[in-house]
N, CA, C and O atoms as a printed pandas DataFrame, in Angstrom:
     atom_number atom_name residue_name chain_id  residue_number  x_coord  y_coord  z_coord
0              1         N          UNK        A               1   13.128  -34.819   17.624
1              2        CA          UNK        A               1   13.770  -33.680   18.278
2              3         C          UNK        A               1   13.400  -32.371   17.584
3              4         O          UNK        A               1   13.301  -31.323   18.223
4              5         N          UNK        A               2   13.195  -32.447   16.264
5              6        CA          UNK        A               2   12.818  -31.240   15.536
6              7         C          UNK        A               2   11.418  -30.792   15.939
7              8         O          UNK        A               2   11.141  -29.595   16.015
8              9         N          UNK        A               3   10.550  -31.741   16.193
9             10        CA          UNK        A               3    9.187  -31.417   16.591
10            11         C          UNK        A               3    9.148  -30.648   17.899
11            12         O          UNK        A               3    8.359  -29.715   18.046
12            13         N          UNK        A               4    9.986  -31.025   18.844
13            14        CA          UNK        A               4    9.985  -30.328   20.123
14            15         C          UNK        A               4   10.527  -28.910   19.960
15            16         O          UNK        A               4   10.050  -27.992   20.627
16            17         N          UNK        A               5   11.507  -28.717   19.091
17            18        CA          UNK        A               5   12.027  -27.374   18.862
18            19         C          UNK        A               5   10.966  -26.495   18.210
19            20         O          UNK        A               5   10.830  -25.318   18.541
20            21         N          UNK        A               6   10.226  -27.076   17.290
21            22        CA          UNK        A               6    9.153  -26.330   16.634
22            23         C          UNK        A               6    8.127  -25.887   17.678
23            24         O          UNK        A               6    7.634  -24.760   17.651
24            25         N          UNK        A               7    7.823  -26.799   18.591
25            26        CA          UNK        A               7    6.855  -26.485   19.654
26            27         C          UNK        A               7    7.390  -25.369   20.560
27            28         O          UNK        A               7    6.653  -24.447   20.908
28            29         N          UNK        A               8    8.658  -25.453   20.939
29            30        CA          UNK        A               8    9.258  -24.404   21.786
30            31         C          UNK        A               8    9.262  -23.065   21.063
31            32         O          UNK        A               8    8.954  -22.030   21.654
32            33         N          UNK        A               9    9.613  -23.092   19.780
33            34        CA          UNK        A               9    9.659  -21.860   19.004
34            35         C          UNK        A               9    8.273  -21.236   18.892
35            36         O          UNK        A               9    8.123  -20.016   18.951
36            37         N          UNK        A              10    7.271  -22.079   18.731
37            38        CA          UNK        A              10    5.891  -21.589   18.655
38            39         C          UNK        A              10    5.512  -20.898   19.968
39            40         O          UNK        A              10    4.880  -19.841   19.958
40            41         N          UNK        A              11    5.900  -21.501   21.097
41            42        CA          UNK        A              11    5.602  -20.900   22.400
42            43         C          UNK        A              11    6.333  -19.562   22.565
43            44         O          UNK        A              11    5.764  -18.594   23.069
44            45         N          UNK        A              12    7.587  -19.519   22.138
45            46        CA          UNK        A              12    8.349  -18.269   22.252
46            47         C          UNK        A              12    7.739  -17.175   21.387
47            48         O          UNK        A              12    7.640  -16.023   21.808
48            49         N          UNK        A              13    7.328  -17.542   20.171
49            50        CA          UNK        A              13    6.724  -16.563   19.275
50            51         C          UNK        A              13    5.427  -16.029   19.874
51            52         O          UNK        A              13    5.134  -14.839   19.765
52            53         N          UNK        A              14    4.658  -16.899   20.498
53            54        CA          UNK        A              14    3.403  -16.462   21.097
54            55         C          UNK        A              14    3.693  -15.533   22.282
55            56         O          UNK        A              14    2.969  -14.562   22.502
56            57         N          UNK        A              15    4.735  -15.827   23.031
57            58        CA          UNK        A              15    5.096  -14.974   24.155
58            59         C          UNK        A              15    5.545  -13.601   23.658
59            60         O          UNK        A              15    5.216  -12.581   24.264
60            61         N          UNK        A              16    6.298  -13.574   22.549
61            62        CA          UNK        A              16    6.740  -12.298   21.991
62            63         C          UNK        A              16    5.562  -11.484   21.491
63            64         O          UNK        A              16    5.566  -10.257   21.594
64            65         N          UNK        A              17    4.555  -12.153   20.951
65            66        CA          UNK        A              17    3.393  -11.459   20.411
66            67         C          UNK        A              17    2.509  -10.917   21.535
67            68         O          UNK        A              17    1.539  -10.206   21.271
68            69         N          UNK        A              18    2.830  -11.242   22.760
69            70        CA          UNK        A              18    2.041  -10.737   23.868
70            71         C          UNK        A              18    0.740  -11.496   24.052
71            72         O          UNK        A              18   -0.187  -10.997   24.689
72            73         N          UNK        A              19    0.666  -12.689   23.503
73            74        CA          UNK        A              19   -0.544  -13.492   23.647
74            75         C          UNK        A              19   -1.745  -12.901   22.923
75            76         O          UNK        A              19   -2.885  -13.105   23.339
76            77         N          UNK        A              20   -1.495  -12.171   21.841
77            78        CA          UNK        A              20   -2.583  -11.529   21.103
78            79         C          UNK        A              20   -3.514  -12.555   20.470
79            80         O          UNK        A              20   -4.733  -12.382   20.485
80            81         N          UNK        A              21   -2.954  -13.602   19.924
81            82        CA          UNK        A              21   -3.771  -14.582   19.227
82            83         C          UNK        A              21   -4.133  -14.072   17.843
83            84         O          UNK        A              21   -3.554  -13.097   17.364
84            85         N          UNK        A              22   -5.086  -14.727   17.200
85            86        CA          UNK        A              22   -5.455  -14.351   15.836
86            87         C          UNK        A              22   -6.881  -13.830   15.774
87            88         O          UNK        A              22   -7.528  -13.931   14.732
88            89         N          UNK        A              23   -7.380  -13.279   16.867
89            90        CA          UNK        A              23   -8.755  -12.802   16.839
90            91         C          UNK        A              23   -8.817  -11.447   16.168
91            92         O          UNK        A              23   -8.033  -10.553   16.485
92            93         N          UNK        A              24   -9.746  -11.294   15.241
93            94        CA          UNK        A              24   -9.935  -10.037   14.530
94            95         C          UNK        A              24  -11.251   -9.410   14.949
95            96         O          UNK        A              24  -11.878   -8.702   14.161
96            97         N          UNK        A              25  -11.679   -9.659   16.179
97            98        CA          UNK        A              25  -12.972   -9.172   16.638
98            99         C          UNK        A              25  -12.857   -7.700   17.007
99           100         O          UNK        A              25  -12.281   -7.354   18.038
100          101         N          UNK        A              26  -13.411   -6.833   16.158
101          102        CA          UNK        A              26  -13.378   -5.406   16.436
102          103         C          UNK        A              26  -14.738   -4.905   16.907
103          104         O          UNK        A              26  -15.001   -3.702   16.902
104          105         N          UNK        A              27  -15.604   -5.837   17.316
105          106        CA          UNK        A              27  -16.904   -5.457   17.852
106          107         C          UNK        A              27  -17.921   -5.078   16.792
107          108         O          UNK        A              27  -18.950   -4.486   17.117
108          109         N          UNK        A              28  -17.662   -5.403   15.537
109          110        CA          UNK        A              28  -18.578   -5.036   14.458
110          111         C          UNK        A              28  -19.236   -6.280   13.883
111          112         O          UNK        A              28  -18.651   -7.363   13.863
112          113         N          UNK        A              29  -20.449   -6.104   13.422
113          114        CA          UNK        A              29  -21.109   -7.183   12.697
114          115         C          UNK        A              29  -20.526   -7.227   11.290
115          116         O          UNK        A              29  -19.925   -6.249   10.845
116          117         N          UNK        A              30  -20.690   -8.329   10.591
117          118        CA          UNK        A              30  -20.162   -8.383    9.217
118          119         C          UNK        A              30  -20.702   -7.260    8.333
119          120         O          UNK        A              30  -19.979   -6.729    7.490
120          121         N          UNK        A              31  -21.967   -6.899    8.524
121          122        CA          UNK        A              31  -22.554   -5.816    7.722
122          123         C          UNK        A              31  -21.875   -4.480    8.029
123          124         O          UNK        A              31  -21.569   -3.713    7.116
124          125         N          UNK        A              32  -21.640   -4.204    9.309
125          126        CA          UNK        A              32  -20.959   -2.955    9.687
126          127         C          UNK        A              32  -19.539   -2.935    9.141
127          128         O          UNK        A              32  -19.045   -1.898    8.699
128          129         N          UNK        A              33  -18.891   -4.092    9.177
129          130        CA          UNK        A              33  -17.519   -4.172    8.659
130          131         C          UNK        A              33  -17.497   -3.898    7.162
131          132         O          UNK        A              33  -16.614   -3.196    6.671
132          133         N          UNK        A              34  -18.480   -4.457    6.425
133          134        CA          UNK        A              34  -18.566   -4.205    4.982
134          135         C          UNK        A              34  -18.765   -2.723    4.701
135          136         O          UNK        A              34  -18.140   -2.165    3.798
136          137         N          UNK        A              35  -19.648   -2.083    5.487
137          138        CA          UNK        A              35  -19.897   -0.648    5.278
138          139         C          UNK        A              35  -18.644    0.162    5.559
139          140         O          UNK        A              35  -18.310    1.079    4.808
140          141         N          UNK        A              36  -17.951   -0.173    6.634
141          142        CA          UNK        A              36  -16.725    0.550    6.986
142          143         C          UNK        A              36  -15.671    0.382    5.895
143          144         O          UNK        A              36  -15.017    1.348    5.501
144          145         N          UNK        A              37  -15.510   -0.850    5.409
145          146        CA          UNK        A              37  -14.509   -1.116    4.381
146          147         C          UNK        A              37  -14.873   -0.419    3.072
147          148         O          UNK        A              37  -14.000    0.117    2.390
148          149         N          UNK        A              38  -16.162   -0.425    2.718
149          150        CA          UNK        A              38  -16.591    0.234    1.488
150          151         C          UNK        A              38  -16.325    1.731    1.570
151          152         O          UNK        A              38  -15.874    2.346    0.604
152          153         N          UNK        A              39  -16.608    2.311    2.733
153          154        CA          UNK        A              39  -16.366    3.744    2.899
154          155         C          UNK        A              39  -14.876    4.047    2.782
155          156         O          UNK        A              39  -14.489    5.026    2.144
156          157         N          UNK        A              40  -14.044    3.217    3.393
157          158        CA          UNK        A              40  -12.597    3.421    3.320
158          159         C          UNK        A              40  -12.105    3.310    1.883
159          160         O          UNK        A              40  -11.246    4.082    1.456
160          161         N          UNK        A              41  -12.650    2.349    1.134
161          162        CA          UNK        A              41  -12.238    2.194   -0.268
162          163         C          UNK        A              41  -12.667    3.387   -1.111
163          164         O          UNK        A              41  -11.926    3.835   -1.986
164          165         N          UNK        A              42  -13.878    3.906   -0.841
165          166        CA          UNK        A              42  -14.344    5.076   -1.587
166          167         C          UNK        A              42  -13.448    6.282   -1.310
167          168         O          UNK        A              42  -13.090    7.026   -2.223
168          169         N          UNK        A              43  -13.089    6.465   -0.028
169          170        CA          UNK        A              43  -12.210    7.588    0.323
170          171         C          UNK        A              43  -10.855    7.441   -0.348
171          172         O          UNK        A              43  -10.284    8.412   -0.844
172          173         N          UNK        A              44  -10.347    6.213   -0.357
173          174        CA          UNK        A              44   -9.045    5.959   -0.979
174          175         C          UNK        A              44   -9.105    6.237   -2.475
175          176         O          UNK        A              44   -8.183    6.832   -3.033
176          177         N          UNK        A              45  -10.193    5.808   -3.136
177          178        CA          UNK        A              45  -10.342    6.030   -4.569
178          179         C          UNK        A              45  -10.472    7.520   -4.871
179          180         O          UNK        A              45   -9.913    8.009   -5.853
180          181         N          UNK        A              46  -11.212    8.241   -4.023
181          182        CA          UNK        A              46  -11.377    9.684   -4.227
182          183         C          UNK        A              46  -10.039   10.397   -4.064
183          184         O          UNK        A              46   -9.712   11.311   -4.822
184          185         N          UNK        A              47   -9.285    9.975   -3.081
185          186        CA          UNK        A              47   -7.970   10.585   -2.847
186          187         C          UNK        A              47   -7.045   10.330   -4.034
187          188         O          UNK        A              47   -6.311   11.217   -4.470
188          189         N          UNK        A              48   -7.095    9.099   -4.548
189          190        CA          UNK        A              48   -6.242    8.751   -5.686
190          191         C          UNK        A              48   -6.667    9.513   -6.938
191          192         O          UNK        A              48   -5.823    9.949   -7.720
192          193         N          UNK        A              49   -7.984    9.675   -7.127
193          194        CA          UNK        A              49   -8.489   10.414   -8.280
194          195         C          UNK        A              49   -8.075   11.885   -8.189
195          196         O          UNK        A              49   -7.693   12.493   -9.189
196          197         N          UNK        A              50   -8.153   12.443   -6.995
197          198        CA          UNK        A              50   -7.748   13.836   -6.811
198          199         C          UNK        A              50   -6.255   13.990   -7.071
199          200         O          UNK        A              50   -5.813   14.975   -7.663
200          201         N          UNK        A              51   -5.498   13.016   -6.628
201          202        CA          UNK        A              51   -4.048   13.059   -6.842
202          203         C          UNK        A              51   -3.743   12.944   -8.338
203          204         O          UNK        A              51   -2.858   13.632   -8.847
204          205         N          UNK        A              52   -4.469   12.082   -9.034
205          206        CA          UNK        A              52   -4.261   11.908  -10.466
206          207         C          UNK        A              52   -4.658   13.183  -11.214
207          208         O          UNK        A              52   -3.986   13.578  -12.166
208          209         N          UNK        A              53   -5.740   13.822  -10.787
209          210        CA          UNK        A              53   -6.169   15.061  -11.428
210          211         C          UNK        A              53   -5.129   16.153  -11.201
211          212         O          UNK        A              53   -4.849   16.945  -12.101
212          213         N          UNK        A              54   -4.566   16.195  -10.018
213          214        CA          UNK        A              54   -3.529   17.183   -9.714
214          215         C          UNK        A              54   -2.280   16.936  -10.535
215          216         O          UNK        A              54   -1.643   17.879  -11.003
216          217         N          UNK        A              55   -1.930   15.679  -10.711
217          218        CA          UNK        A              55   -0.737   15.339  -11.491
218          219         C          UNK        A              55   -0.959   15.653  -12.971
219          220         O          UNK        A              55   -0.026   16.060  -13.664
220          221         N          UNK        A              56   -2.186   15.466  -13.456
221          222        CA          UNK        A              56   -2.477   15.720  -14.870
222          223         C          UNK        A              56   -2.392   17.202  -15.183
223          224         O          UNK        A              56   -1.944   17.580  -16.265
224          225         N          UNK        A              57   -2.813   18.046  -14.253
225          226        CA          UNK        A              57   -2.786   19.482  -14.515
226          227         C          UNK        A              57   -1.390   20.066  -14.354
227          228         O          UNK        A              57   -1.090   21.122  -14.910
228          229         N          UNK        A              58   -0.534   19.382  -13.595
229          230        CA          UNK        A              58    0.805   19.924  -13.368
230          231         C          UNK        A              58    1.847   19.287  -14.285
231          232         O          UNK        A              58    3.040   19.326  -13.982
232          233         N          UNK        A              59    1.420   18.711  -15.385
233          234        CA          UNK        A              59    2.371   18.127  -16.324
234          235         C          UNK        A              59    2.418   16.627  -16.221
235          236         O          UNK        A              59    2.457   15.946  -17.245
236          237         N          UNK        A              60    2.417   16.085  -15.013
237          238        CA          UNK        A              60    2.367   14.647  -14.825
238          239         C          UNK        A              60    3.641   13.901  -15.147
239          240         O          UNK        A              60    3.661   12.679  -14.997
240          241         N          UNK        A              61    4.698   14.547  -15.576
241          242        CA          UNK        A              61    5.957   13.880  -15.839
242          243         C          UNK        A              61    6.016   13.189  -17.184
243          244         O          UNK        A              61    7.027   12.553  -17.483
244          245         N          UNK        A              62    4.991   13.279  -18.007
245          246        CA          UNK        A              62    5.009   12.714  -19.332
246          247         C          UNK        A              62    4.971   11.212  -19.394
247          248         O          UNK        A              62    5.478   10.623  -20.348
248          249         N          UNK        A              63    4.382   10.572  -18.400
249          250        CA          UNK        A              63    4.362    9.121  -18.372
250          251         C          UNK        A              63    3.088    8.552  -18.983
251          252         O          UNK        A              63    2.941    7.332  -19.070
252          253         N          UNK        A              64    2.183    9.395  -19.401
253          254        CA          UNK        A              64    0.956    8.880  -20.020
254          255         C          UNK        A              64   -0.094    8.547  -18.994
255          256         O          UNK        A              64   -0.038    9.006  -17.853
256          257         N          UNK        A              65   -1.054    7.742  -19.407
257          258        CA          UNK        A              65   -2.179    7.396  -18.556
258          259         C          UNK        A              65   -1.859    6.140  -17.765
259          260         O          UNK        A              65   -1.811    5.048  -18.331
260          261         N          UNK        A              66   -1.639    6.280  -16.467
261          262        CA          UNK        A              66   -1.308    5.115  -15.645
262          263         C          UNK        A              66   -2.307    4.980  -14.503
263          264         O          UNK        A              66   -1.939    5.027  -13.329
264          265         N          UNK        A              67   -3.578    4.811  -14.865
265          266        CA          UNK        A              67   -4.636    4.636  -13.861
266          267         C          UNK        A              67   -4.770    3.165  -13.520
267          268         O          UNK        A              67   -5.646    2.478  -14.046
268          269         N          UNK        A              68   -3.910    2.680  -12.644
269          270        CA          UNK        A              68   -3.942    1.281  -12.235
270          271         C          UNK        A              68   -4.911    1.139  -11.074
271          272         O          UNK        A              68   -5.017    2.026  -10.227
272          273         N          UNK        A              69   -5.618    0.013  -11.043
273          274        CA          UNK        A              69   -6.535   -0.229   -9.930
274          275         C          UNK        A              69   -6.158   -1.494   -9.215
275          276         O          UNK        A              69   -6.812   -1.873   -8.244
């Protein structure tokens, strides 16, 4: 009886999700995806570095060097 409830719940969850499924196909080749992700990571790192530089010049709150990656 538990198995049938699990099956019903799975169907309900899929209906709530709108039948999206688990496809991650964004129309990109793996190489294009790697380039896009690398660019996003570089932008994120640059933004974080700029934020850290801004915090260092404005006092930074006295917490020391907290450059976590």
